[in-house]
Every structure is written in C-alpha cells, then in structure tokens.
N, C-alpha and C positions, 0 to 999 in steps of 0.2 A: 367242398367248400360249404360253409354255413349259409343258411338262408339269410339273404340281405333284403331288407325292406326299405324302400324309399318312401318316406311319409310326405307326399307332396301332391298338390293339385296342379302344380305348374307344368305345362307341357315343355317349357324351356329347360327346367331342371331335369325332366325325363330324358330329353335329347342329349343334354350334357352328360348325364350319368351313363347313357348308352356308349359313349366314347370310351369309357373305361374297359368295356369288353367283359364285364363280369355279369353273371345271371342275377337278376333282381326282380322283385315284384313291387307293385305300387299299392299302397294303402293310403287313402286320403284321410287325413286327420280332420276331425271336426273341432279342433281347438279354436277357441274364439280369440282372435288377435285383438290386442288393445294397444294402440299407439299413443294413448294419452298417459300411460304410466310415467311417473317422474323419475326417469333414469337417463344415464348417458346413452347415446345411440348404440354403442357397441354392446353395452349391458342389456339394453332392450332387445336387440336382435338375438342375442344369446338366449335371453329369457323366453322369447317366443319360440325359438327353435326347440328349447327344452320342453316346453309345454306340448308342442306337436309330437315330439319323440315319445314322451311319457304317455300321451293319450293312446298311441298305437301300441306301445310296449306292454300295456296292461293286458292286452289280448293275445300276447305271444309268449311261448314258453322257451324257445331256443332260436333266437334270431338276433341279427345285428340290425338295429333300426337307425336310419339316418334321416334327419329332418333339418330344414334350413328356413331362414326367414331373411328377406332382403328389404332394406329400407334406404331412404335418402336422408342425409343430414345436410341441411343448407341453412347457413346463418343462424345456428343454434336452434333450429326447428327440425323436427322429424316430419318428412313428407312420405305419406303412404300412397295408396292408389287413388287416383282422382274419382270423385263421385259423379262428375258430369263433364260435359265439354267445357263449360265455363270454368270449372275447377281446374281442368287440364290446361286451359289457356292461361289462367292465373299462375300456375306452377311454372310452366315453360317460360312465360314472360319474366317472372322473377329471376329465373336461373340464366336468362339470356346474357351472354358476355361475362359470366361469372363461373366460379368453380364450386362444385359440390362433391360430397363424398357418398359413394355407394358402399353400404356396409351390409355384408351377409354374415349372419351368425349361423353356425351349424352345430348340431349335436349328434354324436354317435353313442348309441346305448346298446350294450350287450344284455339281453333279457335273461340269459342264463346266469352270468356271473354278477350282474348289476353294475359292472364297470361302465363308466360313461366319461365322455370327453366333450367339452364345448369350446368353441373358438370363434372369434370374429375376425373377418378380413375386410380391409378398407382399400378402396380404389378411388383416386381423385379423378373427376371428370370435368373437363373444361369445355363449356359451351361457347360456341362462337356467338357474336352479336346477331340476334335473330330479328328479322322484320316481322311485324304483326301478321302480314299476309302469309309469310312462310309458316308461322305457327298455326294459322287457320287452315292452311292447306294440309299440314301434317295431321291436324285433328280430324279433318275430313276422311283420312285413310282409316280411322278407327284403331290404329295401331297403338294408341295410348291406353286403350282399355286394359284393365287388370295388370297394370305395370306401375310399380312404385316410381314416383316422379313424373309420370305421364309419358314415358318414352321407353322404347326398347332399342338397345344398341345393335342388336342382331338384325334389325330391319331398317326401315327408312330413318329411324331415330339416329342412326349413325351420321346422317347428314347434318345433324344439329351440333355435332361435336367437333371441336378443334383438335383435342388430344386427350389422352388418358395417361395417368401415372399409376401403374399397378397392374393387377391381374384382370385380363379381359373377361374371362369366364365368370369372375366374381360379379361383374356388372350385369351379365346375363342372368345370374341368380345362383351360381354354385361355384366356389373357387376350387377348381379341380386339383391344382397343384398342392394346395394346403390340405385338402381333404385326403388325397392319396397318401401324403406323409402321415396324417393322423390315423388312417386305417391300418398302417403298419403296427400300431400299438394294439390292434385287435387281431394280429396275425393274418391280415389280408394284404397281400403284396401284389400290386398291379404291375409294376416293372421290376 
C-alpha cells in the first residue's frame, strides 16, 4: 500500500481515520485558514482542505495526502472556532432551538500522479432549546475549545442536540463513508 498522509492537527480526525485500519502518518499543515473569504460554505470548506493538502503535498514524492476542514453554516453565516468563552456562549445561544449545517470539505491528492479529488459533505444538526445556565455549564467543561460552532458531538456536546440528519462522523470532522468511496478512485479499498 502507498504511503497515506493525514494532513491534520485534529485529534478527532486522527481517531476517526484509525477506524479505517490502514497505516497512515500525520503531517500537520501550516496552511492559514481564512473563514472570511466570500464563498458558499461548501466551496469554502473544499478550498481550505485543498490548501492544507497542497501544503503537505509539496514536500512528498509518492504519497496519498488527505486533508479536511470542517465548518458550521448557520443562517447564511460561517461559524468557525470560538475565540473566547464569550464567543462560544454567543454561538451556542444563537443556535439554541435551531438547525445548522456541519460541512466538511476534504481533498485527496496523489503526489505522484497529481490526481486529486475534493468533496464536501453536509449534515444538519438540530439543537434543542438551551437554557443559559446549560450553555454556561457546558462552556465550563472547556469542551468547546478548538471546535467549529463551539461544541463537539462526540463529547458532552451531544447533550445539546435533539437530532441529526446525515453522517455522524462528518459532524466529528471526517465523513468516513464518503471518504472511503472516494479513496477507491485512488485504488485504496477499505472494504
């Protein structure tokens, strides 16, 4: 099997990728994310995943590079990671009782053939109506840190959610089902 590189700083993506059971190495991309670009959310997520993949691919001769970027689309705004507890409280309060989309863009790049594929996957997340004290209690756990939209579904953040429509692993940060299908185009068959 060819060398597979997961271009990610996210411990959640690493854990998800381990599920696939294929050997891989981690290379953290220093690509500068910019959520202020005037693009549709899916296009923005793909653009950022491409930037991460290309940054790592420049230093590799024969590898498959996989990069992803996850963001939240809520009421025609893109929400990234909160900068403070106040920012997290604002995000969670706004989304309380409403639906938002979690969008993960991913890119697979073959450094030998230059073949590449990018895709975006969307999952709708319905928050239940949250009390201010619940939001404050959640923020006290610090589980909002380094997470788009200020919550993580794989931890206590799941208690904020009424239901989801779509892929669970996409909300965590890597849509495994879609990714596995895309990897087949690079002759990597998981199942």
